[in-house]
N, C-alpha and C positions, 0 to 999 in steps of 0.2 A: 504494500500500500504506500502511496505517496501523494502529496498534494501538488507536485510539480510534474506535469505530464505534457507530452505532445503526441496526439493521435494522428498519425501520418498516413496519407495515401487512401483515405476513405472517401466514400460518397456521402455527402452531408445533406440532410434535409434542412433547407433554408427556412427562414421566417416567412418567405413567400410561398412555401409549399413545394418548391422545386428541389430536384436532386442535382448537386454539383460536386465535382471533385475539389476537395479542400482539406486542409489540416485544421485540427482543433487543439488549442493550447489551454492548459489548465494551471492555475496557480492559486494557492490559498482558498481552494474550494470553489473558485469562480472560473468561468471562461474568460480568457484574456486575448488581447490582440496578437501579442508576440510571445514566443517561447521564453520561459523563465530560465535563468542561469541554472545549469545542472538538471534541467527537466529530463525525466525519463522518456525515451522515445518508444512508442508502442506502434508496431506495424499493423495498420488496418487496411492494407491493400486488398481490394475486393469486397470489403465489408460496407454495409450501410451504417452510418452514424446517425442515430435518432435520439430525440429527447427521452429521458427516462419516463417510465409509465407513472402516472399519477392515479392512484386508485381511490375513488371517493367513497367506496363502500365495500368492505370485505369482512366476512365473518368466519372465514376458514380457521381463524385463530382459536375459535371455540373448541375445535377438535384437538388442537395441541394442548389446550388447558384441561380438557375433559375427554380423553380418548375413548373412554367407556363410561356408561352410567355409573356414578359413584366413585369414579377414579379421577383424582385431581393431581396434576403435575405442577411442581413448584414453578412460580412465575418466572424466575430468572432462567430456568432451563427452557421453559416453553417459549419465552420471548426470544431467546437466542436462536432457537430452531426456526421460529417464524421469521426472524431477521434474515437468516440464510435463505429461506424459501423465497422471500420477496426478491432478494437480489438475484437469485438464480433464475427468476422469471422476469427480470427487467423492471421490477417495480421499485422505484426509488423514493416515492412518497406514498404512504398508506394511511388511509383513515379507517381504523378498526371500528366496525359497526357494533358498538357495545350496547346491547339491549339492557335497558333499565326498566324492570317490570315488577309487578306485584307477585309474580311467580316465585316460589322457593327455588333453591338450587342454583344452577349455572347462570340464570338470568335475573337473579335476585338483586336487591339493592346492596346487600352485604357483599355479594360477588363483585358488583360494580365498584364498590369502594376498594376492595382488594386489588382489582385490576388497575384502577387509576393510580393508587399509591405505588403498586409494583412497577408500572410503566415509568413513572416519574423517577423511581430509584434506578431502573435499568437503562434509562435513556442515554447516559454518557457512553455506555458500552455498545450501543447499537449503531449500525452504519447507515441503514435506510432512515428516512425521516418518518418516524412513527407518530401518527396523530390519531385523534379519536372522533368518531361520529357518535354522539350521544343519541342513541335510538330510544327515545323516551316513549314508553307505553302510556298513553294518555289517561289511563285509569290508575296509574301509579302515583297517587298524589302525595304519598309519604316521601317521595324522592325529590321534591321541588327544592328543598333547602340544599341538598347535595348538588343538584344541577346548578344552583346559583354559585356555589363554591367552585365547581369544576369549570364553569364558563368564565371564571375570572383568571384561570390559569393561562400560562404562556407555554406553548402555542394554544390559542383559543380553539376549543373543539367546535365542530359543527353540530347542529341539533336537528334531528329528524323526528317528526310527529308520527307515531306508530300506534295503530289501534288493532291489535290482535285479540283483544278481549271480546269484542263483538263477534269475531270469528269463532272464538272458543264457545261462546254462548249459543251461536247458531249450530255449531257442531254437536253440542250437548243436546239441543232440541232435535237434531236430525238423527241422534243415536249412533253416530259414527264412532264406535268404541275403539277401533284400531288406531285412529288418529289421536283420540283422547289418551289412550294408553301410551302412545309415543310421547306426548307432551308431559304426561305424568312421570314417565321414566326420566325425562330430561330434568324435571323438577325434583326428582328424588323422593316422590311421595306416591301413595296409592292412588288408584283411579278415583276412588270415592272421595279422598281428601282433595284431589285436584278439582273435581266437579264442585264440591262444597265451597272451596275457596273462590273459584271462578264465579259462581252464582252470587256469593256474598259481595265480591268486588263489583259485579255487574250492577249492584244497587247504587253505585256512585254515578251512574249515567247522567242524571240531571245536573251534576256539578261539573261534568267534563268540559263543556264549552267554555265556562268561565276559567277553569284551570288552564286550558289550552291558550286562551288569551293572555293569562298571567305569565305563562312560560314564554310565549312568543315575545312579549314585551321585555321580559328579563333577558332573553337571548339577543334581541335587537340592541338593547342598551349596552351590551358587552361586545357588540360587533361580530357576533357569530353568524355564520351562514346558516339559513334555515332551509330545510327540505321537507316536502310532503312525501308520503309513502303510500303506495297501493291505492291511488285514487281511482274511483269508479265512474266519475262523471265530470262534465264541465262545471257543474255547481260546486263539487268538491274542490276542483282546481281554483275556481274563483274565490272560494272561502279561504283557502290557504294563501292565495296570492294577497288577499287583503291583510293577512297577518304578517306578510313580508317574506313568505317562502317562495323564492323565485326559482327553485330547483324542484322539478317533478320527478320523483324517483320511483321506478318500477310501476308505471301506470298500468292498471288492470283493464282499462277500456281505451279504445282508440280515440274516443272523443276527448278524453282528458289529455292525451298526448298531443292531439291536434290543437286543442285550445292553448296548451303551453307553447307549442312551436309557433303558433300564429302570433303569440305575444312576445316572441324572441326570448323565451325562457329556456333553461337547460332541461333536457329530458334524459334521464339516466335509465339505462337498461342493462341487463346482465350479459357479460361476455360469454358465460357458459351457454346461454341461449343461442348465440351465434355458432359456437363450436359444435353443439349438439344438433343444430339444424332446426331448433324450435325450443319452446319453453317446456320445462319438465312438468309444469302444473297446468298446461293448457292456456297460459296467458298469451299476450301478443308476441308475434315473431319479431325478434330484434333485427334480423337481417332485412325483413320486409320493411320495418319501420325506418331503418337507415336508408334504404332505397327510396322511400317516400319522403325523406326529409323530416321524419318525426322522432328521430333519436340522435342526440348530439354528444352523448357521453356513454362509454361502456365501462362497467365496473366488474371487478372480479367476482363479486357476490359471494359464492361459497367455494371458489376454486381459483387459486392464485395463478396457475399457468394460463388461464383462459384469455386474458386480454391480449397477450402476445399471439396466441394461436387464432383468436378471433380475427385479429388484424391480418394474419396470413391468409385465412380463409376468404375474407372479404376482398383482398387484393387478387387472389387466385381466381375467384369467381367473377372478377370484373365489376363488382358492385360500385367501387370507387377507386381512384388511383391512390397510390401509397400515401402521398401527402395528406389527402383528405382522411383516409382511414386512420393514419397515425394520430391525427388531431383528436379522434374519438377517445384515445387512451392517454393522451398527454396534454396537448395544448388546451383543449376544451375543458377537461376536468380541472386543470390548474386555474383557468379563468373562472369556472363555476365556483371554486373554493376560495377565490380572491387571492390566489398565489401568483403575483405578477413577476416573481423572480425565477420562474421555471416554465417548462413546456415548450420553450423555443431555444435553439442553439445559436446564441449570439453573445458577444463580449458583455460582461457585467452580470450575466445570468448565473444562477447556481449551476455548478458543473455536475449535472445529472444526465448521463449519456449511456446509451446501450449500443453495442456494436453487434450487428447481425449479418451472418452470411446468408444472403437470399438466393444464392445459386442452387436451385433445387429446393427441397424441403428446408424451411428456415432453420438456422442453427444459431443460437445465442452464444456469442463468444466472450464478450466483456461487458461488465457494468461499471460505470463510474458513478459513485453516489457521494455527493458533496465533495468531489475531488478525490475520493479514494477509489482505487482500482481493484476490482475483483475479476479474475479471469477464470474461464471455464474450459480452456483447452481449444486448440485449433481444429 
């Protein structure tokens, strides 16, 4: 690892979205105009040099923390493993989708407290830029004081409004025992205890709109980016827009995505959706949405390798040229999260770079994260 590098002979994605032959020089974690004295030369002949991937929502970290129901891995070990996975997949900035819920277990308020404290302690040892998306369950009213504290931290987390409680209640009424048992196992409780807790929390429904407004104001005051989640209609999009949520995340209905796109807002969909050729739960097709101009950001969702491989698939299928496709995983998500120091390769920007051999099946060769080089072999 070094903070003085010269990546030579590569084909660079420019700020204009073009590919041109150029060298990139790095010093003190930034891209610079000229090579620094003593800079290490890295031969990138034949490779594309692209901005590092910015992942606005990823929850694959949960599997590292809890590989099996009832099994917890110490945070320093899990975060070290997650850091290496991110870098190996070209992700240099990651917003961990940390669900803060009323549920016991892995998504409880106590679990969120442990994660936030553990990440803060581990941050100096991590190479990728680890950030947090506070995925607040809108029925988890006991968490608001903690949200206020976390939103005051640096870097400021983003905040997503999430309502899976209504889905839980609908699932209970539908008698879908298999799904309920899955959620109960994740929570570490019996099916009966999970159902009782969900129904009790469901009684908070009349207070939810007021709490949502309270949290939105809290987040806006602290300069956090607000995201809506799983919107089903134009009315839902309009309601969250009024709260200041200009990022529409994983819309469940085309009309919500259409409304957001027509207003120039960011629409986030899952990169695994592209890789698999469709949604795993019957939601909108991300590839079709991109083709129709309804998706502007791809996130890892539950699978860290997917942003890189989704980009490859979209280019290979001719959906969009490389410059436009790569914007879906780097430039656009950086802009959506208010990170104006990354997502473009030009002097003064943070040195987050991936080198990819695109001759044949894509092969990721190097990652530069904040000026630090990690190589994966030629």
